C-alpha positions in Angstrom: 83.9 -33.4 60.6 82.0 -35.0 58.1 79.4 -32.2 56.8 76.4 -34.1 58.3 78.0 -34.0 62.7 79.0 -29.8 61.4 76.0 -29.0 60.9 74.1 -30.8 63.6 76.8 -29.6 66.4 76.2 -26.2 64.9 72.3 -26.7 65.8 72.5 -28.1 68.8 75.2 -24.8 70.0 72.0 -22.5 68.7 69.1 -23.9 69.9 70.9 -24.4 73.1 72.4 -20.3 73.4 68.7 -19.7 72.9 67.3 -22.0 75.9 70.2 -19.7 77.9 68.4 -16.6 76.4 64.8 -17.4 77.2 66.0 -18.3 81.1 67.1 -14.5 81.3 63.3 -13.5 79.5 60.9 -16.1 80.0 60.3 -15.5 76.6 60.8 -18.8 73.9 59.1 -17.4 71.0 62.7 -17.2 69.3 62.6 -20.5 69.1 59.9 -20.5 66.2 61.9 -18.7 63.7 64.8 -19.5 65.0 63.9 -22.9 63.7 62.5 -21.6 60.4 65.9 -19.8 60.0 68.3 -23.1 61.1 66.4 -25.5 58.0 66.4 -22.4 55.6 70.1 -22.3 55.7 70.9 -25.8 56.2 68.9 -26.3 53.0 70.7 -23.9 51.0 73.3 -24.8 52.5 73.2 -28.2 50.4 71.8 -27.0 47.6 75.0 -25.1 47.5 77.7 -27.5 47.7 75.4 -30.6 46.4 76.5 -32.9 43.5 73.2 -33.2 41.6 72.1 -31.5 38.0 71.7 -27.8 38.6 67.7 -26.9 38.0 67.3 -30.1 41.3 69.8 -27.6 42.8 67.9 -25.0 42.1 64.9 -26.0 43.1 66.0 -27.0 46.3 67.0 -23.3 46.7 64.1 -21.6 46.0 61.7 -23.9 47.6 63.7 -23.5 50.9 64.3 -20.2 50.4 61.1 -19.1 49.6 59.7 -21.5 52.4 61.9 -20.5 55.7 62.2 -16.8 54.3 58.0 -16.2 54.8 57.9 -17.7 57.5 61.1 -16.2 59.2 59.7 -13.0 58.5 56.4 -13.4 59.6 57.6 -14.6 62.9 60.1 -11.5 63.2 58.1 -9.4 63.1 54.8 -10.4 64.1 56.0 -12.4 67.1 59.5 -11.4 68.1 60.3 -8.0 67.4 56.2 -7.2 67.5 57.1 -7.2 71.5 53.1 -9.4 72.0 54.9 -11.5 74.2 55.0 -15.2 74.9 53.8 -17.4 72.1 50.6 -18.5 74.2 51.9 -22.2 73.5 54.7 -21.1 75.7 53.1 -19.9 78.7 51.1 -23.3 78.5 53.4 -24.9 78.6 55.7 -23.3 81.7 52.2 -23.3 83.5 51.9 -26.8 82.9 55.8 -27.7 83.7 55.6 -25.7 86.7 59.0 -25.6 88.5 60.3 -28.2 85.6 60.1 -25.7 82.6 63.4 -24.8 82.3 65.0 -27.8 82.5 61.8 -29.1 80.1 62.4 -26.4 77.7 66.5 -27.5 77.7 65.0 -30.4 76.1 62.7 -29.1 74.0 64.8 -26.8 72.3 67.4 -29.5 71.4 64.4 -31.6 70.1 64.0 -28.8 67.4 67.9 -28.5 66.9 66.7 -32.1 65.8 63.5 -31.0 64.0 65.3 -28.4 61.8 68.0 -31.6 60.6 65.3 -33.9 59.9 63.2 -31.2 58.5 66.4 -29.7 55.8 67.2 -33.6 54.7 64.6 -33.3 51.4 66.2 -31.1 50.5 69.7 -32.8 51.0 68.1 -35.3 49.1 67.5 -33.0 46.0 70.4 -30.9 45.5 71.8 -34.2 45.0 69.4 -35.5 42.4 70.8 -36.4 39.0 67.9 -35.6 37.0 68.6 -32.5 34.3 64.8 -31.8 33.6 62.2 -31.7 36.5 59.5 -34.4 36.5 55.6 -34.5 36.5 55.9 -35.4 39.9 57.5 -32.4 41.1 55.5 -30.2 39.4 52.7 -31.4 41.0 54.3 -30.6 44.6 55.9 -27.1 43.2 51.9 -26.2 42.3 50.9 -27.6 45.9 53.7 -25.8 47.6 52.9 -22.9 46.2 48.9 -22.8 47.0 49.7 -24.1 50.3 52.1 -21.0 51.2 49.2 -18.7 49.9 46.6 -19.7 51.8 48.8 -19.8 55.1 50.2 -16.8 54.5 46.3 -15.8 54.0 46.0 -17.2 56.8 48.9 -15.2 58.8 46.8 -11.6 58.5 43.5 -12.5 59.1 44.9 -13.6 62.1 46.4 -11.3 62.6 43.6 -9.2 61.4 41.6 -10.4 64.1 44.2 -9.4 66.7 44.1 -6.2 66.2 40.0 -5.7 65.9 39.6 -4.3 69.1 35.6 -5.4 69.3 37.0 -8.5 69.1 39.6 -8.8 71.8 38.3 -11.9 74.4 36.8 -13.7 71.2 38.2 -16.7 68.8 39.1 -15.7 65.7 35.9 -16.7 63.1 37.6 -14.3 60.1 37.3 -16.4 56.3 39.4 -19.7 56.9 39.5 -19.5 60.4 35.7 -19.9 60.2 36.7 -23.3 58.5 39.3 -24.7 60.8 40.4 -23.5 63.9 44.3 -24.1 63.4 44.3 -23.2 59.2 48.1 -22.1 59.3 48.5 -25.6 61.4 46.9 -27.2 58.1 48.8 -25.2 55.2 51.9 -25.6 56.5 51.2 -29.3 56.7 50.1 -29.2 53.5 53.6 -27.2 52.5 55.7 -29.7 53.2 53.1 -32.1 51.6 54.3 -30.7 48.1 57.7 -30.3 49.1 58.0 -34.7 49.7 56.3 -34.7 46.2 59.2 -32.2 44.3 61.8 -34.5 46.6 60.4 -38.1 46.2 61.7 -39.3 42.3 65.6 -38.3 44.6 64.9 -39.2 48.0 62.1 -42.3 47.5 59.6 -43.0 50.4 62.0 -41.0 52.7 60.7 -37.5 51.6 56.7 -39.3 53.5 59.1 -38.7 56.4 58.4 -35.1 57.1 55.1 -34.5 56.7 53.9 -37.4 58.8 56.2 -35.9 61.4 54.7 -32.6 60.4 51.5 -34.2 60.7 52.2 -35.4 64.0 54.1 -32.5 65.6 51.7 -29.8 64.9 48.7 -31.7 65.8 49.4 -33.5 68.8 52.5 -32.7 70.3 53.9 -28.7 70.2 51.0 -27.5 67.9 47.5 -27.5 68.3 46.9 -29.2 72.1 49.1 -26.4 73.4 47.7 -23.0 71.1 44.3 -24.6 72.8 45.0 -24.8 76.3 46.2 -21.5 75.9 43.8 -20.1 74.4 40.9 -22.5 76.9 42.2 -20.0 79.4 42.0 -16.6 77.8 38.8 -16.4 75.8 37.0 -19.8 78.4 33.3 -20.4 76.9 33.9 -18.4 73.1 37.0 -20.8 72.4 34.3 -23.8 73.9 31.3 -22.8 71.5 34.1 -22.1 68.3 35.4 -25.8 69.5 32.1 -27.6 69.0 31.3 -25.2 65.5 34.3 -25.9 63.7 37.4 -28.6 62.9 40.4 -28.6 64.6 42.4 -29.5 61.7 40.4 -30.1 58.1 39.0 -27.2 56.9 35.3 -28.4 56.2 32.3 -26.5 56.9 30.8 -25.2 59.6 28.9 -27.3 61.7 26.4 -24.8 63.5 24.7 -21.5 61.4 26.5 -19.3 64.1 27.8 -16.3 61.8 31.2 -15.3 61.8 
């Protein structure tokens, strides 16, 4: 079986097994961690067997290993093992889909399998790139990745601190970066993939733009912002409506009102 077909089959079977698990637990939270782990595994495998220059393969391994490791660790520790209940996005999906939730979630899980393959593609290209040194564009991409990941980590920590604060129960997080964007974690995740596109561009050409575009569409219009906000409106009500009026949804910017965070 060709490597691509084997990878696709493995992803499909793995996410089908995770879907079966959620039919028993009614908790789909682990699919996010599985998605990050799958991309990491696919990217590292490509770096291990690729025919490109050592520096390109090492760069692919370093980027996907660091990205997958950070996100997987955060999701497993703070979402899966913390037993805080199902992520609000998936609760909103279940409520929206009603009796069709399990059926629709099966296809949602399979879309995650396809997305894992899609987001591993830059690392496959990079692992086959023969340039003996990194270009200026690639170094620029690495700088964007490092900065975006640092800011995403900061936003995650600020949100966790907000959730642990009993005085903020029932209120939207306006701490730190969350004062300037309702979803700074999503924004900096998207920015990370812009950096990855720059690193992969010498190998993949215009195909490198596919992942940032796909990430923007997914987090801004499909499974990220819409369902997160739907659940937030249910749980935080008028306070979240004020937050929506004051704060950009995605790109960080100054609040439209002067209310203290």
